[in-house]
C-alpha positions, 0 to 999 in steps of 0.5 A, a space after each residue: 500499499 505504501 509503495 502505491 503512494 510513493 510511486 506517483 511522487 517519484 515522477 515529480 523530481 525525476 526531471 530535476 534529478 536527471 538535470 542534476 546528473 546530466 550537468 555533473 556528467 556533462 562537466 565531467 566529460 568536458 574535463 576528463 573524456 575530452 582529453 582522452 577523445 583524440 585518436 590517430 592512426 588506430 592499430 588493432 592489437 590482438 593477444 595472438 599478434 603481441 609476439 609478432 609486434 614485439 619484434 618492433 621493440 627498439 631494445 630487441 633491435 639493439 640485441 639483434 645487432 649484438 648477435 651480428 657482432 658476436 657472429 662477425 667476431 666468431 668469423 674473425 677468430 676462425 680466419 686465423 686458421 688460414 695463411 695471411 698474405 701481406 704486400 709492401 712496396 718501399 717506393 713505388 716508384 722512388 727517384 734518387 739523384 746525386 753526385 759523389 766527389 773524390 779528389 783522387 777519382 772521377 766524380 760519380 753521378 746517380 739518377 735512377 728510378 727504383 721500386 721495391 715491392 715485397 710479398 710476405 706469407 705467414 701461416 701458423 701451423 701450431 698456434 696454441 691460443 688459436 683453439 681457445 679463442 675460437 672456442 671462446 667466440 663460438 660460446 659467446 655467439 651462443 650466449 648472444 643468441 640466448 640473450 636475444 631469445 631471453 629478452 624477446 621472451 621477456 618483452 613478450 611476457 611484459 607486453 602481455 602483462 600490459 595487454 592484460 592490465 589494459 583490458 582489465 582497466 576497461 572492465 574496471 571502468 564498466 564496473 564503475 559506470 555500473 556503480 555509478 548508475 546504481 548511485 544515480 538511481 539511489 539518489 533519485 529515490 532518496 529525492 523522491 522520498 524526501 519530496 513525498 515527505 517520507 525521506 530525509 535530507 540526510 539520505 539525500 546528502 548521502 546519496 550525493 556523496 556516494 554519487 560523487 565518490 563513484 564519479 571520481 572513482 570512475 574518472 580515475 579508472 579512465 585515466 588509469 585506462 589511458 595510462 595503460 594504453 600508453 604503456 602498452 604502445 610504448 613496448 610494442 612500438 606502436 605509433 598513433 592510437 591502439 585498440 583491442 577486443 574489449 572482452 576479458 576472457 580466459 586465455 586458455 587452460 593449464 593441463 600440466 602437472 607441477 613436476 612436469 612444470 619444473 622439469 621442463 622449466 629447468 631443462 629448457 631455461 636459457 639463463 641456466 644454459 648461459 651460465 653453463 656457457 660462461 663456465 666453459 668460457 672461463 675454463 677456455 681462458 684458463 687453458 689459453 694462459 697455459 697455452 702461452 707456454 707451448 710452442 708456436 710453429 709457423 711457416 713464412 715465405 718472403 719474396 722481395 724485389 727490386 726494379 731500376 732504370 737509370 744509373 747509379 754512382 756512374 761517371 756518365 749517366 745512361 738513362 736507358 739502363 735498367 735492372 732487377 733482382 729478387 729474393 725468395 725466403 721460406 722458412 719453418 719458425 719456432 717460438 717458445 716462451 719457456 718460463 715466465 715466473 709462474 704468471 700464466 700458471 697462477 692466471 690459469 688457477 684464478 680462472 678455474 677458481 672463477 669457473 667453479 664459483 659459477 656452479 653455486 650461481 647455477 644451483 642458486 638460479 635453479 632454486 629461484 626458478 623452482 620457486 618461481 614456477 611453483 608460485 606461479 602454478 599455485 597462484 593459478 590454482 588459487 585464481 581458478 577458485 577465486 574466479 568461481 567464488 567471485 561469480 557466486 558472490 556477484 550473483 548473490 550480491 546482485 540479489 541482495 541489492 534487489 531485495 534491499 531496494 524492495 525493502 527500502 521502497 516500502 520503508 523497512 530499510 535505509 538508504 545506508 543499507 542500499 549503498 552498502 549492498 551496492 558497494 558489496 556488488 561492485 567489490 564482487 565484480 572487481 574481485 572477479 576482474 582481478 581474479 581473471 587478470 591474475 589467472 591470465 597472468 599466471 598462464 603467461 608467466 608459466 608459459 614463460 618459465 616452462 616453455 610449455 604451451 597452454 591449451 584451448 581445452 580443459 583436461 584432467 590427468 586422464 586427458 579427458 574433459 572435466 564435466 564438473 559444473 563449478 569447475 573453471 573449465 565450464 565457465 
């Protein structure tokens, strides 16, 4: 009966309250939304395209050059296996003119053009340092390749984190808009009841304060959304504006057991492989110190020649006179640094000790990786439960809001109760958004750490589909 009395009075203040809200919304749009409206050269980014777009990252391009540098250095070291050929010419040509006077002999004159080209060949047959230098260069090249792959995978994971954060912030905006609409309705009802004489000014003020808080919260989420967009554009090196699919969905399912995750992660981790390579480099450097006390054997061949035209030290210059000669010398050479006071031996021991220290770094990194994989796996399972429980909480909160509004309409509940239930519903929606966001991050993290792939189907240990209605598989 009381509800029938209230409803006619609700129509009277409707226009006034609507205009008030429109003014607030218009002011807010001019201040916030207009700042975010400018869009240029829109690029659509999908989750599947992130890996390709990451290749445009400037930092990754820099590492590509480091890989090329390591490749050229390896080629340079391998070239030491082959003979070297040097050409040299002293005066090409050279002209000599002069006189030699002696009181007891005729004056001698010189006017002559000469050229003295030479060709030298050297080939190291036994070069103790050469093998270590080539081995170190090969290992450095492998490390450079691994560093590129590590950085690429790290950038892909970071880009996916920013992608999920961008989509999450959009869902946060939708949640805040939903909450704002509820607060607007509550304010209208509070004003209507006040005008009907069955409400209080305190309830109107309370509703207006809640509306203002929700509007401010919405503006904060809009700014956060724009910042997340800028962050995503930066890592993908996207010029202009960017758009994505707005829906927040589960990106896949993880059907691998914890033990398999750890085993695969430790076996394929590139950082662990790089530590093994670093140990190998230090051992090769140690061997190079010992190699300096071993004999170096090489073949050399030197071909030198002289061509001349003109006369030298003659009483009369014959400008047409010419001559030439050449000398070829081939030799097997031997060089051996027999004693250096123990310098190379101690340097060898230093590098071996340095290599031994890498074992502890290796074991520590294995422990860190095992912990990271375990945490990501367990957090994934936790977020699966959070998604399910938050969905139940949303349904319960929706019903609570509906019932509380009915109680408020008939006067057996207060506006405070309505606002509390609204806040609970908004919190439940936020929990679900955060749970899906964290779940997707855990999937990406496990892919990065274990090199395993997520699945489109949710399977149990027997590789059969799970039919449990409350399972994450059936959402």
